[in-house]
C-alpha positions as CSV (number, residue, x, y, z in Angstrom):
1,M,0.4,5.3,-4.5
2,A,-1.9,7.2,-2.2
3,R,-1.3,10.4,-4.2
4,R,-2.1,8.7,-7.5
5,L,-5.3,7.1,-6.1
6,K,-6.4,10.5,-4.7
7,A,-5.9,12.0,-8.1
8,L,-8.4,9.4,-9.4
9,G,-10.9,10.6,-6.8
10,Y,-10.5,7.8,-4.3
11,R,-10.5,8.6,-0.6
12,V,-7.1,7.2,0.6
13,R,-5.3,7.1,3.8
14,H,-1.6,6.0,4.0
15,I,-1.0,4.4,7.4
16,A,2.6,4.2,8.5
17,Q,2.2,1.2,10.7
18,E,5.6,-0.3,10.4
19,H,7.1,1.6,13.4
20,S,4.3,0.6,15.8
21,H,4.5,-2.3,18.2
22,V,0.7,-2.5,18.2
23,P,-0.3,-5.1,15.6
24,D,-3.7,-3.7,14.8
25,M,-2.7,0.0,14.8
26,W,-4.0,0.3,11.2
27,Q,-7.5,-0.6,12.5
28,R,-7.2,1.9,15.4
29,I,-6.1,4.7,13.2
30,S,-8.6,4.1,10.4
31,R,-11.2,1.5,9.6
32,P,-10.7,1.1,5.9
33,D,-13.3,-0.2,3.5
34,V,-10.5,-1.8,1.6
35,L,-7.0,-2.5,2.8
36,I,-4.3,-2.7,0.2
37,Y,-0.9,-4.0,1.2
38,L,2.1,-3.2,-1.1
39,E,4.9,-5.6,-0.5
40,V,8.6,-5.2,-1.5
41,S,11.7,-7.3,-0.9
42,F,14.7,-5.9,1.1
43,P,17.0,-5.5,-1.9
44,V,14.4,-3.7,-4.0
45,S,13.4,-1.5,-1.1
46,L,17.0,-0.3,-0.8
47,A,17.3,0.3,-4.6
48,R,14.1,2.4,-4.6
49,R,14.8,4.4,-1.5
50,P,18.1,4.0,0.3
51,M,17.6,3.5,4.0
52,P,20.1,3.1,6.8
53,W,18.8,-0.2,8.0
54,S,19.9,-3.7,8.1
55,E,18.1,-6.8,6.7
56,A,17.3,-7.8,10.2
57,E,15.6,-4.4,10.8
58,F,13.7,-4.8,7.6
59,A,12.6,-8.2,8.7
60,E,11.4,-6.7,12.0
61,Q,9.4,-4.1,10.1
62,Q,7.8,-6.9,8.1
63,H,7.0,-8.8,11.3
64,R,5.3,-5.7,12.7
65,L,3.2,-5.5,9.6
66,R,2.0,-9.1,9.6
67,H,-1.4,-8.3,11.1
68,A,-2.1,-5.7,8.4
69,R,-0.9,-8.1,5.7
70,A,-3.0,-11.0,7.0
71,H,-6.1,-8.7,7.0
72,A,-5.4,-7.1,3.6
73,D,-8.0,-7.3,1.0
74,F,-5.4,-7.1,-1.8
75,V,-1.7,-7.7,-1.6
76,V,0.6,-6.5,-4.4
77,Q,4.2,-7.8,-4.7
78,T,5.8,-4.8,-6.3
79,D,9.4,-5.9,-6.9
80,H,9.0,-6.4,-10.6
81,L,6.4,-3.7,-11.2
82,T,6.6,0.0,-12.2
83,P,4.5,2.4,-10.1
84,E,2.1,2.6,-13.1
85,E,1.7,-1.2,-13.1
86,V,1.0,-1.2,-9.4
87,L,-1.6,1.5,-9.8
88,A,-3.2,-0.4,-12.7
89,Q,-3.5,-3.6,-10.6
90,V,-4.9,-1.7,-7.6
91,V,-7.5,0.2,-9.8
92,D,-8.4,-3.1,-11.5
93,Y,-8.9,-4.7,-8.1
94,L,-11.0,-1.8,-6.8
95,S,-13.1,-1.8,-10.0
96,Q,-13.8,-5.5,-9.7
97,R,-15.0,-4.8,-6.2
98,G,-17.5,-2.3,-7.6
99,L,-15.3,0.7,-6.8
100,P,-14.2,2.2,-10.2
101,P,-12.2,5.4,-10.2
102,P,-14.6,8.3,-9.2
103,R,-13.0,10.6,-11.8
104,A,-10.4,10.5,-14.5
105,T,-7.0,12.3,-14.2
106,S,-7.7,14.3,-17.4
107,G,-8.0,17.5,-15.4
108,E,-11.8,17.1,-14.8
109,G,-13.2,18.1,-11.4
């Protein structure tokens, strides 16, 4: 998602918060203008990217992310969405906030 948003000209920072025991690590690393939280269920996460973790470990990751989710400006449940649909929802949300894509991906700029 970050790569696709960058291609549209947005300044994006992916914060891998889920391994931290510090709930507000995302705020310490970066103070985002907009925080977007992409949510996925355990079964779908495994189907998309096989990981050697249990459902309990996944639940712990979600627990660690609770502060970021609670403070997110926009939460997208991605289970039944393609990457293109997620991008469309995010860009639509940003546009509604007065942040349309700075440039198109048509090779300009």
